[in-house]
C-alpha positions in Angstrom: 65.1 15.0 52.8 65.2 12.4 55.5 62.7 9.6 55.2 61.1 10.3 58.6 60.4 13.9 57.7 59.0 12.8 54.3 56.6 10.3 56.0 55.7 12.9 58.6 54.7 15.5 55.9 52.7 12.8 54.0 50.8 11.9 57.2 50.3 15.6 58.0 48.8 16.3 54.6 46.5 13.2 54.8 45.4 13.8 58.4 44.8 17.5 57.9 42.9 16.8 54.7 40.5 14.3 56.4 39.9 16.7 59.3 39.2 19.6 56.9 36.8 17.5 54.8 35.0 16.3 57.9 34.6 19.8 59.1 33.1 20.8 55.8 30.7 17.9 55.9 29.6 19.1 59.4 29.4 22.9 58.8 29.0 23.2 54.9 31.2 26.2 54.7 33.1 26.1 51.3 35.3 29.1 51.8 36.6 27.6 55.0 37.5 24.3 53.3 39.2 26.0 50.4 41.2 28.2 52.7 42.1 25.4 55.0 43.3 23.1 52.3 45.4 25.9 50.8 47.0 26.6 54.2 47.7 22.9 54.8 49.5 22.7 51.5 51.3 26.0 52.0 52.8 24.7 55.3 54.0 21.4 53.7 55.4 23.3 50.6 57.3 25.7 52.9 58.8 22.9 54.9 59.8 21.0 51.7 61.2 24.1 50.1 63.6 24.9 52.9 64.6 21.3 53.3 65.5 21.3 49.6 68.3 23.8 50.3 67.7 25.9 47.2 69.7 29.2 46.6 68.4 32.4 48.3 67.7 34.0 45.0 64.8 31.7 44.2 61.0 32.0 45.1 58.2 29.5 45.3 55.0 31.1 44.0 51.4 29.9 43.8 49.6 30.8 40.6 46.2 30.3 39.2 43.4 29.2 41.6 46.0 28.1 44.2 47.6 31.5 43.9 44.2 33.0 44.5 44.2 31.3 47.8 41.7 28.5 47.0 42.3 24.8 46.8 39.5 22.4 45.8 39.8 18.8 47.1 41.0 17.3 43.8 42.5 20.4 42.1 46.1 20.7 40.9 48.5 22.8 42.9 49.8 25.3 40.4 53.3 26.4 41.1 55.9 28.7 39.7 59.4 28.3 40.8 60.9 31.8 40.1 64.6 32.1 39.5 66.8 35.1 39.3 68.9 33.5 36.4 69.1 30.3 34.6 69.8 27.4 37.0 73.2 25.7 37.1 73.7 21.9 37.3 73.5 21.8 41.2 70.3 24.0 41.3 68.7 21.9 38.6 69.3 18.7 40.5 67.8 20.2 43.7 64.8 21.4 41.8 64.1 17.9 40.2 64.5 16.4 43.7 62.0 19.0 45.1 59.4 18.3 42.4 59.8 14.5 42.8 59.2 14.9 46.6 56.1 16.9 46.1 54.7 14.1 43.9 55.8 11.5 46.4 53.8 13.4 49.1 50.7 12.9 47.0 50.3 16.5 45.7 49.0 16.9 42.1 51.2 19.7 41.0 51.3 21.6 37.8 54.7 23.5 37.8 56.9 25.7 35.7 60.5 27.0 36.3 61.1 30.4 34.9 63.2 33.5 35.4 61.4 36.9 35.5 62.2 37.6 31.8 60.8 34.2 30.8 57.6 34.8 32.7 57.0 38.1 30.9 57.8 36.6 27.5 55.4 33.7 28.1 52.8 36.0 29.5 53.0 38.2 26.3 52.5 35.2 24.1 49.8 33.3 26.1 46.7 34.8 27.7 46.5 31.7 30.0 49.9 32.3 31.4 49.2 36.0 31.7 46.0 35.2 33.6 47.7 32.7 36.0 50.4 35.3 36.9 47.7 37.9 37.6 46.9 35.8 40.8 50.5 35.0 41.7 51.1 34.6 45.5 54.4 34.2 47.3 54.5 31.1 49.4 58.1 31.3 50.5 61.6 32.3 49.2 63.0 35.6 48.0 60.5 38.4 48.5 62.4 41.1 46.5 62.5 38.8 43.5 58.8 38.1 43.6 58.3 41.9 44.0 60.3 42.5 40.9 58.1 40.0 38.9 54.9 41.8 40.1 56.3 45.3 39.3 57.4 44.3 35.8 54.2 42.3 35.2 52.1 45.3 36.1 54.1 47.6 33.9 53.7 45.2 31.0 50.0 44.8 31.5 47.7 46.3 28.8 44.2 46.3 30.4 42.4 47.0 27.2 44.1 44.1 25.3 43.6 41.8 28.3 39.9 42.7 28.4 39.3 42.0 24.8 41.4 38.7 24.9 39.4 37.5 27.9 36.0 38.4 26.2 37.1 36.4 23.1 38.2 33.5 25.2 34.9 33.5 27.1 32.9 33.6 23.9 34.8 30.6 22.6 34.3 28.8 25.9 30.6 29.5 25.8 30.4 28.3 22.2 31.9 24.9 23.4 29.0 24.6 25.7 26.4 25.6 23.1 26.1 29.1 24.6 23.7 27.9 27.2 23.7 27.6 31.0 20.8 25.3 30.7 22.6 22.1 29.6 21.3 18.9 31.1 24.7 18.1 32.4 26.4 21.5 33.0 30.0 22.1 34.0 29.7 24.2 37.1 33.1 25.7 36.4 33.3 26.3 32.6 29.7 26.4 31.4 28.1 29.9 30.8 26.9 31.3 34.1 29.5 29.2 36.1 32.4 29.9 38.2 34.7 30.9 35.3 32.4 33.7 34.3 32.7 35.2 37.8 36.5 34.8 37.7 36.7 36.6 34.4 35.1 39.8 35.8 37.5 39.8 38.7 40.5 39.2 36.4 39.5 42.1 34.2 39.2 44.6 37.0 42.3 43.4 38.7 44.3 43.7 35.5 43.0 47.3 35.2 44.0 48.0 38.8 40.5 48.9 39.8 39.6 46.1 42.3 40.5 42.6 43.5 37.2 41.5 45.1 33.5 41.9 44.8 33.5 44.3 47.8 36.2 46.5 46.4 34.5 46.4 43.0 31.3 47.7 44.7 33.4 50.4 46.4 34.7 51.5 43.1 31.2 52.0 41.8 31.4 49.5 38.9 28.7 47.4 40.6 26.2 48.1 43.4 26.2 46.6 46.9 23.2 44.5 45.9 24.9 43.1 42.9 28.0 42.3 44.8 26.0 40.5 47.4 24.2 38.5 44.7 27.5 37.6 43.0 29.1 36.5 46.3 26.1 34.3 47.1 26.2 32.6 43.6 29.9 32.2 43.8 29.6 30.4 47.2 26.9 28.2 45.8 29.0 27.1 42.8 32.1 26.5 45.0 29.9 24.4 47.4 28.7 22.3 44.4 32.2 21.9 42.9 33.6 20.8 46.3 30.9 18.1 46.6 31.5 16.9 43.1 35.2 16.5 43.9 34.5 14.6 47.1 31.8 12.4 45.5 33.9 11.5 42.4 37.2 11.2 44.3 38.8 13.0 41.4 38.7 16.3 39.6 35.1 16.5 38.3 33.3 19.7 37.5 30.3 18.3 35.5 27.0 17.8 37.1 26.4 14.6 35.1 23.2 12.6 35.6 25.1 9.9 37.6 25.9 12.4 40.5 23.0 14.8 40.5 20.9 12.9 43.0 23.9 12.3 45.3 24.9 16.0 45.3 21.3 17.0 45.8 20.9 14.7 48.8 24.2 15.9 50.3 22.7 19.4 50.2 19.7 18.1 52.1 17.3 18.2 49.1 14.7 15.4 49.0 12.3 14.0 46.4 8.7 15.0 46.8 5.3 13.6 45.5 5.0 10.3 43.8 4.2 8.7 40.5 3.6 11.2 37.6 3.7 14.1 40.2 7.1 13.1 41.7 9.8 15.7 41.7 13.3 14.3 42.2 15.8 15.8 44.6 18.0 16.2 41.5 15.3 18.4 39.9 15.3 20.7 42.8 19.1 20.9 42.7 19.2 21.6 39.0 16.5 24.3 39.1 18.5 26.0 41.8 21.6 25.7 39.8 20.0 27.1 36.6 18.5 30.1 38.6 22.0 30.8 40.0 23.7 30.5 36.5 21.0 32.7 35.0 21.7 35.4 37.6 25.4 35.2 37.0 24.7 35.4 33.2 22.6 38.5 33.7 25.0 40.3 35.9 28.0 39.1 33.7 26.3 40.8 30.7 25.7 44.0 32.7 29.2 44.1 34.2 31.2 43.4 31.0 29.5 46.2 29.2 29.9 48.5 32.2 33.6 47.7 32.5 34.2 48.5 28.9 32.2 51.7 29.0 33.8 52.9 32.2 37.4 51.8 31.8 37.7 52.2 28.0 35.4 55.0 27.1 35.0 56.0 23.4 33.2 59.0 21.9 29.6 58.1 20.9 26.9 59.6 18.7 23.6 60.0 20.5 20.3 60.1 18.5 17.1 60.8 20.3 14.4 58.0 19.9 11.6 59.5 22.2 11.5 61.1 25.6 12.5 57.9 27.3 15.2 56.4 25.0 18.2 57.3 22.9 20.3 55.4 20.3 23.9 55.6 21.3 26.1 54.0 18.7 23.5 51.2 18.0 22.7 50.6 21.7 19.5 51.7 23.3 19.9 53.9 26.3 17.5 55.3 28.8 17.4 59.1 28.8 17.4 59.2 32.7 18.6 56.9 35.4 15.1 56.6 36.7 13.3 56.0 33.4 12.0 52.6 34.5 11.2 53.7 38.0 9.0 56.6 36.9 7.6 54.9 33.8 7.5 51.1 34.4 5.8 50.5 31.1 9.1 51.4 29.4 10.4 48.0 30.5 8.3 46.5 27.8 8.6 49.4 25.4 12.4 49.0 25.2 12.0 45.5 23.8 9.3 46.7 21.4 11.6 49.4 20.1 14.4 46.9 19.5 12.1 44.8 17.4 11.1 47.7 15.3 14.4 49.4 14.8 17.1 47.3 13.1 19.8 49.8 13.9 19.5 48.8 17.6 21.8 45.9 18.3 21.8 45.9 22.1 21.4 47.8 25.3 23.8 50.0 27.2 25.0 48.8 30.5 23.0 51.6 32.2 19.8 50.3 30.5 20.6 46.7 31.4 21.3 47.6 35.1 18.2 49.7 35.4 16.0 46.8 34.0 17.7 44.4 36.4 17.0 46.5 39.4 13.5 47.8 38.5 12.1 44.4 37.2 10.3 44.0 40.6 8.0 46.8 39.5 6.4 44.3 37.2 3.6 43.3 39.6 -0.1 42.5 39.4 -1.0 46.1 38.8 1.6 46.3 35.9 0.2 43.1 34.4 -3.3 44.5 34.5 -2.4 47.8 32.7 -3.9 47.9 29.1 -0.8 49.9 28.0 1.4 47.0 28.9 -1.0 44.5 27.2 -0.6 46.6 24.0 3.2 46.7 24.3 3.5 43.0 24.8 1.2 42.2 21.8 3.4 44.8 19.8 6.4 42.6 20.7 4.6 39.4 19.6 3.4 40.9 16.3 6.8 42.3 15.4 7.9 41.2 11.9 11.4 40.7 12.9 13.4 40.4 16.2 10.7 38.5 18.2 13.0 35.6 19.3 15.8 37.9 20.3 13.4 40.0 22.3 11.8 37.0 24.1 15.3 35.6 24.9 16.5 38.9 26.3 13.3 39.3 28.3 13.9 35.8 29.7 17.6 36.4 30.4 16.7 39.6 32.3 13.8 37.9 34.1 11.3 40.3 32.5 9.3 37.6 30.7 8.9 35.6 33.9 7.7 38.7 35.7 5.1 39.5 33.1 3.9 35.9 32.8 4.2 34.5 36.3 3.5 30.9 35.2 6.4 31.2 32.8 8.6 32.1 35.7 7.7 28.7 37.4 9.1 26.7 34.5 12.4 28.6 34.3 15.2 26.1 34.9 12.7 23.2 35.3 14.2 19.9 34.2 12.3 17.4 32.1 13.4 13.8 32.8 11.1 12.3 30.2 14.2 11.0 28.2 13.5 13.0 25.0 13.6 16.7 26.1 17.2 17.9 26.3 16.4 21.4 27.4 14.7 22.9 30.5 11.1 23.8 29.9 11.6 27.5 29.3 14.4 26.9 26.9 12.4 24.3 25.1 9.5 26.8 24.7 11.8 29.4 23.3 13.3 26.8 21.0 9.8 26.0 19.7 9.2 29.8 19.1 12.5 29.8 17.2 11.5 27.0 15.0 8.2 28.7 14.3 10.0 31.9 13.4 12.4 30.1 11.0 9.3 28.8 9.1 8.5 32.5 8.4 12.0 33.5 7.3 13.0 33.2 3.5 16.6 32.4 4.3 15.4 29.2 6.1 12.8 28.1 3.6 15.1 25.3 2.3 15.0 23.5 5.7 11.3 22.7 5.7 9.8 24.0 2.4 6.3 22.7 3.1 6.2 24.4 6.5 7.6 27.7 5.1 4.9 27.5 2.3 2.1 27.1 4.9 3.5 29.8 7.2 3.7 32.3 4.3 0.0 31.8 3.6 -1.0 32.0 7.3 -2.6 35.4 7.8 -1.8 35.8 11.6 1.6 34.0 12.3 1.8 35.8 15.7 -1.0 33.6 17.0 1.2 30.6 16.3 4.1 32.2 18.3 1.6 32.7 21.2 0.5 29.1 21.0 4.1 28.0 21.1 4.8 30.3 24.1 2.0 28.7 26.1 2.0 25.0 24.9 4.1 23.7 27.8 3.7 26.5 30.3 1.9 24.2 32.8 4.6 21.5 32.9 5.5 20.4 36.4 2.2 21.3 38.1 0.9 17.8 38.2 -2.0 16.6 36.0 -2.3 17.0 32.3 -0.3 20.1 31.3 -2.2 20.4 28.0 -5.4 21.0 29.9 -3.9 23.1 32.6 -2.2 25.3 30.0 -5.4 26.1 28.3 -6.5 28.0 31.4 -3.4 30.2 31.2 -3.7 30.7 27.5 -7.4 31.7 27.7 -6.8 34.1 30.5 -3.9 35.8 28.7 -6.0 36.1 25.5 -9.0 37.6 27.3 -6.9 40.0 29.4 -5.1 41.2 26.2 -8.5 41.9 24.4 -8.1 39.3 21.7 -11.1 38.3 19.6 -13.1 35.1 20.4 -11.8 33.5 17.2 -8.1 34.1 17.9 -8.5 33.1 21.6 -10.2 29.8 20.5 -7.3 29.1 18.1 -4.5 29.6 20.7 -6.4 27.5 23.3 -7.0 24.8 20.7 -3.2 24.7 19.9 -2.2 24.5 23.6 -4.8 21.8 24.4 -4.1 19.6 21.3 -0.4 20.2 20.8 0.4 16.5 21.4 -2.5 15.0 19.4 -1.3 15.2 15.9 2.0 13.5 16.6 0.2 10.7 18.4 -2.3 10.2 15.6 0.5 10.2 13.0 2.9 7.9 14.8 0.5 5.6 16.6 -2.6 5.2 14.5 -3.3 3.6 11.1 -3.4 6.4 8.6 -4.9 4.1 6.0 -8.1 3.7 8.2 -10.8 6.2 7.0 -12.3 6.3 10.5 -8.9 7.5 11.9 -8.8 10.4 9.4 -12.4 11.2 9.8 -12.1 11.5 13.6 -9.0 13.7 13.3 -10.7 15.9 10.7 -13.6 16.3 13.0 -11.3 17.4 15.8 -9.5 20.1 13.8 -12.6 21.2 11.9 -11.1 23.5 9.4 -7.8 24.3 7.5 -6.8 27.1 9.8 -6.8 24.9 12.9 -5.1 22.0 11.0 -2.3 24.3 9.7 -1.7 25.8 13.1 -1.6 22.4 14.7 0.7 21.0 12.1 3.2 23.8 12.3 3.2 23.7 16.1 3.7 19.9 16.0 6.7 20.1 13.7 8.3 22.9 15.7 7.6 21.2 19.0 9.1 17.8 18.0 12.2 19.6 16.5 12.5 21.6 19.7 12.8 18.6 22.1 16.1 17.2 21.0 18.3 16.9 17.9 17.8 13.1 18.2 14.0 13.0 18.2 13.1 14.5 14.8 13.7 12.5 11.7 12.5 12.4 8.1 10.1 9.5 8.8 8.2 11.5 11.5 8.1 14.4 9.0 6.6 12.2 6.3 3.9 10.8 8.6 2.9 14.3 9.8 2.8 15.6 6.2 0.8 12.6 5.0 -1.7 13.1 7.8 -1.9 16.8 7.0 -2.5 16.3 3.3 -5.2 13.5 3.7 -7.0 15.5 6.4 -7.0 18.6 4.2 -8.6 16.7 1.4 -11.3 15.5 3.8 -11.9 19.0 5.2 -12.2 20.1 1.5 -15.1 17.8 1.0 -13.4 14.9 -0.7 -14.5 11.7 1.0 -11.7 9.6 2.3 -13.0 6.3 1.1 -10.9 3.1 1.0 -12.0 2.3 -2.5 -11.1 5.8 -3.9 -7.7 5.7 -2.2 -7.0 2.1 -3.4 -7.8 3.1 -7.0 -5.6 6.3 -6.8 -2.6 4.5 -5.5 -2.9 1.7 -8.0 -3.1 4.1 -10.9 -0.2 6.1 -9.7 1.8 2.9 -9.2 1.0 1.7 -12.7 2.1 5.0 -14.1 5.4 4.6 -12.4 5.8 1.0 -13.7 5.2 2.1 -17.3 8.2 4.4 -17.0 10.3 1.3 -16.4 9.1 -0.3 -19.5 7.2 -3.3 -17.8 4.6 -5.1 -19.9 1.1 -3.7 -19.3 0.0 -6.7 -17.4 3.2 -7.5 -15.6 1.7 -6.6 -12.2 -1.5 -8.7 -12.6 -0.5 -11.9 -11.1 1.2 -10.4 -8.1 -1.5 -7.9 -7.3 -4.2 -10.6 -7.4 -2.5 -12.0 -4.2 -2.6 -8.6 -2.4 -5.6 -7.3 -0.4 -6.8 -3.8 0.1 -4.9 -3.4 3.4 -1.6 -3.8 1.5 -2.4 -0.9 -1.0 -3.7 1.4 1.7 -0.6 1.0 3.9 1.9 1.6 1.2 2.7 4.6 -0.9 2.3 4.3 -4.7 6.1 4.7 -5.0 6.6 1.7 -2.6 4.0 -0.4 -4.4 5.7 0.3 -7.8 9.2 -0.5 -6.3 8.0 -3.8 -4.8 6.0 -4.8 -7.9 9.0 -4.2 -10.1 11.1 -6.4 -7.9 8.5 -9.3 -7.5 6.3 -9.4 -10.6 8.2 -12.3 -12.1 9.0 -14.0 -8.7 5.6 -13.8 -7.0 5.6 -17.6 -6.5 9.4 -18.1 -6.0 10.6 -20.9 -3.6 13.6 -18.7 -2.6 13.4 -15.6 -0.5 13.6 -12.2 -2.2 15.3 -9.4 -0.3 15.5 -5.9 -1.9 17.0 -2.8 -0.3 17.3 0.8 -1.4 17.8 4.3 0.0 14.6 5.4 1.6 12.8 7.9 -0.6 12.3 10.1 2.5 16.0 10.8 2.3 17.0 9.1 5.5 17.8 5.4 6.2 17.3 2.3 4.1 14.1 0.6 3.0 14.2 -3.2 3.1 11.6 -5.4 1.5 11.4 -9.1 2.4 9.3 -11.6 0.3 9.2 -15.2 1.4 6.8 -18.1 2.1 5.3 -17.3 5.4 6.9 -19.1 8.3 6.7 -19.1 12.1 9.1 -16.5 13.8 9.8 -14.7 10.5 9.5 -11.2 12.1 11.7 -12.2 15.0 14.2 -13.7 12.6 14.5 -10.5 10.6 14.7 -8.4 13.7 17.5 -10.6 15.0 19.5 -9.7 11.9 18.9 -5.9 12.3 19.8 -6.3 16.0 23.1 -8.0 15.2 24.0 -5.1 12.8 23.0 -2.5 15.4 20.4 -1.0 13.0 17.4 1.0 14.3 14.0 0.1 13.0 11.9 3.1 12.5 8.9 1.4 10.8 7.7 -2.0 9.9 4.8 -3.0 7.7 3.9 -6.7 7.8 1.6 -8.2 5.2 0.6 -11.8 4.2 -0.6 -12.5 0.6 -3.6 -14.6 -0.3 -1.3 -17.5 -1.3 0.7 -17.5 1.9 3.6 -15.4 1.3 5.0 -12.8 3.7 5.7 -9.3 2.2 7.3 -7.3 5.0 9.0 -3.8 4.6 11.2 -2.1 7.1 12.7 1.4 7.4 16.1 1.1 9.1 18.8 3.6 10.1 22.4 3.5 11.1 25.0 6.3 11.5 27.2 5.2 8.7 24.7 4.5 6.0 25.5 7.7 4.1 29.2 6.9 3.9 29.0 3.5 2.1 25.3 2.8 1.3 26.0 0.8 -1.8 28.1 -1.7 0.0 25.6 -1.9 2.8 22.6 -2.4 0.5 24.4 -5.4 -1.2 25.4 -6.8 2.2 21.9 -6.6 3.5 20.4 -8.3 0.5 23.0 -11.1 0.6 23.1 -11.8 4.4 19.4 -11.5 5.1 18.6 -13.9 2.2 21.1 -16.4 3.7 19.6 -16.0 7.2 16.0 -16.6 5.9 17.1 -19.9 4.2 18.7 -21.2 7.4 17.0 -23.4 9.9 19.1 -22.3 12.9 17.3 -21.5 16.2 16.8 -17.9 17.0 19.6 -16.5 19.1 18.6 -15.3 22.6 18.0 -11.5 22.7 20.7 -9.5 24.4 20.3 -6.8 26.9 21.5 -3.9 24.8 23.4 -1.1 26.5 21.4 1.7 28.0 22.6 5.3 27.8 23.6 7.1 31.0 20.4 9.2 30.9 18.4 6.0 30.7 20.3 4.3 33.5 19.8 7.3 35.8 16.3 8.0 34.9 14.7 4.7 33.9 11.1 4.9 33.0 8.5 2.4 34.3 8.0 0.1 31.3 4.3 -0.4 30.3 2.5 -3.0 28.2 -1.1 -2.5 27.2 -3.0 -5.1 25.2 -6.6 -4.4 24.1 -9.0 -5.3 21.2 -9.2 -2.7 18.4 -12.4 -0.9 17.7 -13.7 -3.5 15.3 -12.8 -6.4 17.5 -10.8 -8.0 14.7 -7.3 -7.5 15.9 -5.5 -6.5 19.1 -3.5 -3.3 19.7 -0.4 -3.9 21.7 1.3 -0.7 23.0 4.6 -0.8 24.6 6.6 2.1 26.3 10.2 1.5 27.5 13.7 2.9 27.7 15.4 2.6 24.3 18.3 0.3 23.8 19.7 -1.8 21.0 17.8 -5.1 20.5 14.7 -3.9 22.2 12.4 -4.7 19.1 14.0 -8.1 18.8 13.3 -8.9 22.5 9.7 -8.0 21.8 9.5 -10.0 18.6 11.0 -13.0 20.4 8.2 -13.0 23.0 5.6 -12.7 20.3 7.1 -15.6 18.4 6.9 -17.7 21.5 3.2 -17.2 21.6 2.8 -17.7 17.8 1.4 -14.2 17.4 0.6 -12.9 14.0 2.0 -9.4 13.4 0.2 -7.1 10.9 1.8 -3.7 11.5 4.4 -2.3 13.8 4.7 1.5 14.5 8.0 2.2 16.1 8.2 5.7 17.7 11.6 6.7 19.2 11.5 9.8 21.5 15.2 10.4 22.3 15.9 7.7 25.0 12.3 6.5 25.2 10.4 4.3 22.7 6.6 4.0 22.3 5.8 1.1 20.0 2.3 0.0 18.7 1.6 -3.4 17.2 -1.5 -4.7 15.4 -1.5 -8.4 16.2 -3.8 -11.5 16.4 -3.5 -15.2 17.0 -5.3 -18.1 18.7 -3.3 -17.6 22.0 -5.0 -14.2 22.5 -8.5 -15.8 22.7 -7.6 -17.0 26.2 -7.6 -14.3 29.0 -4.9 -16.1 30.9 -2.6 -16.1 27.9 -3.1 -12.4 27.5 -2.0 -11.7 31.1 1.0 -14.1 30.7 2.0 -12.4 27.4 2.0 -8.9 29.0 4.0 -10.3 32.0 6.7 -11.9 29.6 6.9 -8.7 27.6 7.4 -6.6 30.7 10.2 -8.9 31.7 11.8 -8.7 28.3 11.8 -4.9 28.1 12.6 -4.0 31.7 15.8 -2.2 32.5 
């Protein structure tokens, strides 16, 4: 090809592309852009093809998305060069020159060179090739040859095998994306409910020769006109988002990652509203729209797949009558008449109740699914006020099995949101609090799931204590109800715990529940955050703390309900948030509160005596002399014994009883008894900056500190214990234990200055949704110490940065409670020091801490 023509085509592609994109940015019409980009590339390819001088018995064919007639801004141009026979040397040279030219023109091409026989062989072996050929389109070249390919391809097509292969492929793809459309960073093409799910339906019906578009699919009777309209609207919305993703990233990008959500939202004209705690970001509006669209696609996809299989590949079925409204057809529940839900709206709840009660029912027929989808609008205020429907909904909640599946199906089909209008408001609602990784509705269903697992024998090994409590709880369905309502008021502004109680109480009263049961559900909703806050932020060795919590819960029933909800709730936020340390804190709080509720006084003296006796019993097992502990324990005050478990006291005593006045530091490390992380004890003559020096070591090793207990003995020694974690502990913990004991000892004997704290890396989520860091310094209730509360984005080295500032002010640290909530940390320190006696110093300390922790 002449250089002038090559440059002309290159300019033509570039200029037309810029004009097409400018037109899209002006009119926002995705189909027009996709069609125009394809036409522009078609014209250039045709010119290049004829200039290449290929033999007449060859064809240039578009396949895949390009063959379908769509070209996204950064997508590949998928081409098939179709030959009548294997190419000779001259034809091969011309083909190589053509392919090189197309790359030189700036086209991202994916190409294959095959004969008709080779196409059919590859198609039979690879479902991806078979699918791409399904959308083959002749661009230029030999028409009869292309016609022959289509004729033989159609003859070889087995629609049933293609259907089952695409269903399997779709299930594997969904599993890759955790079977949810509600991922925080969904892939608008591949995730469940995305563009690919729509394409799968069209491929199936096209392979069967039934239809090739949503309109012809509606004409064939496989879907209704309303469904076709819905699907076209969602397809257009997804294409619009995908185009904007390509344009924003300037590369092929189909994921709505945090970094681009705001930009995409603003390009669609969405704006943030509100301010402070009540602010809703533009990205939240975008994502809620996306989730609603994906949910609609998921719903219709479920209906259509089943309908296609039943209509195109019918098989004889056995029908068993359930009642006058429903039949069992080969394990699927089917309505007896097309208008069952129209004439008996209550049946829309009854169908789910029946599925929880009859294990033989594994799903619904497409007729039932479609009728539910179309009649769901009959669930209105009158429906919600009907006592028959109240009884049916309670029947679902009280079902011994199948509750979670029923609630998920009801949510997928928009039945749950219709019956509980406030639940509908939180469907698809994002939670940018840096520790929830699910939308609010999915989080709530995850919490219900966790509650249900406590009640199932096959999951008793996961959380034995929770399973034991659940087995003895007389009305577990009340716990599921509390879980269903605990976050239902998220996103309304204000305290969602308080607002949610109004919804919960109204539901309970409308459904005729007793005063006692109503009060329990309302209590769970109102207090669902309290137990975790007490366990993780307050001193559980303080009798006043335990007494106040016991006074709040009042009895064992409320305590057990709150404990089970708290565990299920924390586990339902994110896989990263729950850990064994939090589990131990909650269980410890439960057990000590239960003793107080049982009438046993939680006195410090009694607790001290119990722990010492238990620790001595453990020491005797190791063969220590009876008085081996005496010298060390004389130097320890009551606070030490109350803040450490008997097992920890025994472990530290065994390590230190003969070195309690050692001039050299003692560092002991072991696997944490809770089964997660390492426990590190440091014993050394107290010195300035000690806490900061220890934190600097953990910072350098990228260890996360989950808990720290700081203690000073009567004779001036520091006895500090840390619970630390790191991903690779489990693989080589023996070597790591030896390394920590050696290196930390060496560091504590050095006199080097503390290294400056680094600005550890933030995750993408923290970078895009930074929280406003807060520092709160106030005297404790007794006026003896100060409580320092800090909230900030999590990052490596954060605790060392805080410790460095405290060292600068010569602050004495007594305890540190480190609470990590996904990407957010909330730390509480008990401190004192002469500097805190001056108000100006307190203000300056808070200022310096804010500077140290800011993003």
